[in-house]
C-alpha positions as CSV (number, residue, x, y, z in Angstrom):
1,M,-5.9,-26.4,44.0
2,S,-2.9,-25.5,42.0
3,A,-1.7,-22.0,41.3
4,P,-2.9,-20.2,38.4
5,G,-0.5,-19.9,35.5
6,L,1.1,-16.6,34.0
7,V,-1.7,-16.5,31.3
8,E,-4.3,-17.1,33.6
9,S,-2.9,-14.2,35.9
10,W,-2.7,-11.8,33.1
11,L,-6.2,-12.6,32.0
12,E,-7.4,-11.8,35.3
13,V,-5.6,-8.5,35.7
14,F,-7.0,-7.3,32.5
15,N,-10.5,-9.1,33.1
16,L,-10.2,-11.1,30.0
17,T,-11.5,-14.4,29.1
18,A,-10.0,-17.1,27.0
19,T,-12.4,-16.4,24.2
20,D,-11.3,-12.7,24.2
21,L,-7.8,-13.8,23.9
22,R,-8.7,-16.2,20.9
23,A,-10.7,-13.3,19.3
24,W,-7.7,-11.1,19.5
25,G,-5.4,-13.5,18.0
26,L,-7.9,-14.0,15.0
27,A,-8.1,-10.3,14.6
28,W,-4.3,-10.2,14.5
29,A,-4.4,-12.8,11.7
30,R,-6.7,-10.6,9.8
31,V,-4.7,-7.6,10.2
32,A,-1.4,-9.1,9.7
33,P,-1.5,-9.0,5.7
34,A,-2.2,-5.4,5.8
35,V,0.6,-4.7,8.0
36,T,2.9,-6.9,6.0
37,L,2.1,-5.5,2.4
38,V,0.9,-1.7,2.9
39,P,3.9,0.5,2.5
40,A,2.3,3.0,4.7
41,F,2.9,0.9,7.6
42,G,6.6,0.6,7.3
43,L,7.5,-2.7,5.7
44,R,11.3,-3.1,6.4
45,A,11.6,0.4,8.0
46,L,10.0,-1.0,11.0
47,P,11.7,-4.2,12.9
48,G,9.5,-7.2,13.0
49,P,8.5,-6.8,16.7
50,A,7.1,-3.2,16.0
51,R,5.2,-4.3,13.3
52,A,3.6,-7.1,15.3
53,A,2.7,-4.4,18.0
54,L,1.0,-2.2,15.3
55,G,-0.9,-5.2,14.1
56,L,-1.9,-5.8,17.7
57,A,-3.0,-2.4,18.3
58,I,-5.3,-2.4,15.1
59,A,-6.3,-6.1,16.0
60,A,-7.6,-4.7,19.3
61,C,-10.1,-2.6,17.2
62,V,-11.2,-5.7,15.2
63,A,-11.2,-8.3,18.1
64,P,-14.8,-7.7,19.7
65,A,-16.4,-8.2,16.3
66,L,-14.8,-11.6,16.2
67,T,-15.8,-13.0,19.5
68,P,-18.5,-15.1,18.0
69,I,-16.1,-16.7,15.7
70,A,-13.7,-17.5,18.4
71,S,-16.3,-19.0,20.7
72,G,-18.5,-21.0,18.1
73,S,-16.0,-22.0,15.5
74,K,-15.4,-25.7,15.4
75,L,-12.1,-25.6,13.2
76,P,-8.7,-26.2,14.6
77,W,-6.9,-23.2,15.9
78,P,-4.1,-23.2,13.3
79,V,-6.8,-23.8,10.4
80,L,-8.9,-20.9,11.9
81,L,-5.8,-18.5,11.8
82,L,-5.0,-19.5,8.3
83,Q,-8.5,-18.7,7.5
84,Q,-8.5,-15.3,8.8
85,M,-5.2,-14.4,7.2
86,A,-6.9,-15.4,3.8
87,L,-9.8,-13.3,4.5
88,G,-7.4,-10.4,5.3
89,L,-5.2,-10.8,2.3
90,P,-7.7,-9.2,-0.4
91,V,-8.3,-6.3,1.8
92,A,-4.4,-5.7,2.2
93,L,-4.1,-5.8,-1.7
94,V,-6.9,-3.1,-1.9
95,A,-5.4,-0.7,0.4
96,A,-1.9,-1.1,-1.1
97,V,-3.1,-0.5,-4.9
98,G,-3.3,3.3,-4.5
99,I,0.4,3.6,-3.1
100,W,1.9,1.3,-5.7
101,T,-0.3,3.0,-8.5
102,L,1.7,6.2,-7.7
103,V,5.1,4.4,-7.6
104,M,4.3,2.9,-10.9
105,V,3.8,6.4,-12.4
106,G,6.9,7.9,-10.7
107,G,8.8,4.9,-12.2
108,V,7.6,5.5,-15.5
109,V,8.8,9.2,-15.4
110,D,12.1,8.1,-13.9
111,D,12.5,5.5,-16.9
112,L,11.9,8.3,-19.5
113,R,14.1,10.8,-17.7
114,G,17.0,8.4,-17.6
115,A,17.0,8.3,-14.0
116,R,18.7,5.4,-12.2
117,A,16.9,3.3,-9.7
118,E,19.5,3.9,-6.9
119,S,17.3,5.2,-4.1
120,S,16.5,2.2,-1.9
121,I,14.3,3.0,1.1
122,A,12.8,0.6,3.6
123,V,9.3,1.8,3.3
124,L,9.0,0.7,-0.4
125,D,11.1,-2.3,0.0
126,R,13.0,-2.0,-3.4
127,P,15.4,0.0,-5.4
128,I,13.3,3.0,-7.1
129,G,14.3,6.2,-8.9
130,P,13.8,9.5,-7.2
131,T,10.4,10.3,-8.6
132,G,9.2,7.0,-7.5
133,V,10.3,7.5,-4.1
134,L,8.7,10.8,-3.8
135,M,5.4,9.5,-5.3
136,G,5.5,6.5,-3.1
137,L,6.0,8.6,0.1
138,L,3.3,10.9,-1.2
139,G,1.0,7.8,-1.5
140,C,1.9,6.7,2.1
141,W,1.0,10.2,3.5
142,L,-2.2,10.2,1.4
143,F,-3.2,6.8,2.9
144,L,-2.5,7.9,6.5
145,Q,-4.2,11.4,6.1
146,S,-7.1,9.8,4.6
147,G,-7.8,7.5,7.5
148,G,-6.4,4.3,5.9
149,P,-5.8,2.3,8.9
150,A,-9.3,3.0,10.2
151,R,-10.8,2.0,6.7
152,I,-8.9,-1.2,7.0
153,A,-10.2,-2.0,10.6
154,E,-13.6,-1.2,9.4
155,A,-13.4,-3.6,6.3
156,L,-11.9,-6.3,8.5
157,I,-14.6,-5.8,11.4
158,R,-17.3,-7.6,9.7
159,P,-17.9,-11.0,11.4
160,G,-19.4,-12.5,8.4
161,L,-16.4,-11.4,6.0
162,G,-16.4,-14.0,3.0
163,F,-14.0,-14.5,0.3
164,Q,-16.2,-13.5,-2.6
165,Q,-16.7,-9.8,-2.0
166,P,-13.0,-9.0,-1.0
167,L,-11.5,-11.0,-3.9
168,L,-13.8,-9.3,-6.5
169,G,-12.9,-6.0,-4.9
170,A,-9.2,-6.6,-5.0
171,A,-9.5,-7.7,-8.7
172,L,-11.3,-4.7,-9.5
173,H,-9.0,-2.3,-7.6
174,L,-6.1,-4.2,-9.2
175,T,-7.6,-3.3,-12.6
176,Q,-8.6,0.2,-11.7
177,G,-4.9,0.9,-10.4
178,I,-3.4,-0.3,-13.7
179,Q,-6.0,1.7,-15.8
180,I,-5.0,5.0,-13.6
181,A,-1.4,4.3,-14.1
182,L,-1.7,3.9,-18.0
183,A,-4.0,6.8,-18.2
184,V,-1.5,9.1,-16.6
185,A,1.7,7.4,-18.1
186,A,0.2,7.9,-21.7
187,P,0.5,11.7,-21.9
188,V,3.8,11.5,-20.3
189,I,5.2,9.1,-22.6
190,A,3.6,11.0,-25.7
191,A,5.4,14.1,-24.3
192,S,8.8,12.2,-23.8
193,L,8.5,11.2,-27.7
194,V,7.9,14.8,-28.8
195,L,10.7,16.1,-26.6
196,Q,13.0,13.4,-27.8
197,L,12.0,14.3,-31.6
198,A,12.6,18.0,-30.8
199,S,15.9,17.4,-29.2
200,A,17.2,15.3,-32.1
201,L,16.1,18.0,-34.7
202,V,17.9,20.7,-32.6
203,T,21.1,18.7,-32.1
204,R,21.1,17.8,-35.6
205,A,20.8,21.5,-36.8
206,A,23.3,22.8,-34.3
207,N,26.5,21.6,-32.5
208,P,25.5,18.6,-30.2
209,A,28.5,19.1,-28.1
210,H,27.1,22.4,-26.9
211,L,23.4,21.6,-26.7
212,Q,23.4,18.2,-25.3
213,P,24.2,18.9,-21.9
214,V,21.5,21.5,-21.7
215,L,18.6,19.7,-23.7
216,E,18.8,16.7,-21.1
217,P,18.0,18.8,-17.9
218,L,15.3,20.7,-20.0
219,K,13.6,17.2,-21.0
220,S,13.6,16.1,-17.4
221,L,12.0,19.5,-16.3
222,A,9.3,19.3,-18.9
223,L,8.5,15.7,-18.0
224,L,8.3,16.6,-14.2
225,G,6.2,19.8,-15.1
226,I,3.6,17.6,-17.1
227,L,3.6,15.0,-14.0
228,A,2.9,18.1,-11.8
229,L,0.0,19.2,-14.0
230,L,-1.3,15.6,-13.9
231,L,-0.7,15.3,-9.9
232,D,-3.9,16.5,-8.6
233,R,-6.2,14.0,-10.7
234,L,-3.7,11.2,-9.8
235,L,-3.8,11.9,-6.2
236,A,-7.7,12.2,-6.4
237,A,-7.7,8.7,-8.3
238,S,-5.7,7.2,-5.8
239,A,-7.5,8.3,-2.8
240,G,-10.7,7.2,-4.6
241,L,-9.4,3.7,-4.6
242,L,-8.7,4.0,-0.9
243,L,-12.1,5.4,0.0
244,R,-13.9,2.4,-1.8
245,L,-12.2,0.0,0.4
246,P,-14.6,-2.9,0.6
């Protein structure tokens, strides 16, 4: 009798079977899109091995539910992995919508303020203005505070998870995210137009050289004040998208 290999030895140590190992691999494939696309999981802020370990930690919660698929599926292993990734992709999109909605609103405010998109943080993976960065980090905190990872695991744990419901849920959440961003951005844009008109009238009636350096900061403060007034509703709507995670 030949000596057991390294994999067999580890399976014996942890009292696992080959089916358990396959189920863990399938669970990691389901979780991988969420770990890759949701900013709250770090994106480029975490190195690849750390994100893989994070995915394995969440996959450990999902793996027991996928044991029937791991033992009963007749599909080849690579095809089965791709299938599970495709099933996890809509859930990842839904989980990320609330965060990117906040980033979009912050980006609109930055554009109206004339702020440059110079801030590039690894969590958001692209250059964003200061308000967009703040709103994105707030969205990540809200995601983690409201139990986002647990909700993702709960959505992925269903063995009979199909394509239709997650795809419809992702389309619905994307539409709702755009609606929320537009609903918040509309009054901010209207206020910006009013402030711009008032600034033009004031600078025309007085000496622009003395008033222009004062009016621009006041305009920025006014826009940030309007965003602060709308912030509670925006956060509630963003959290609502996460709470309705399929």
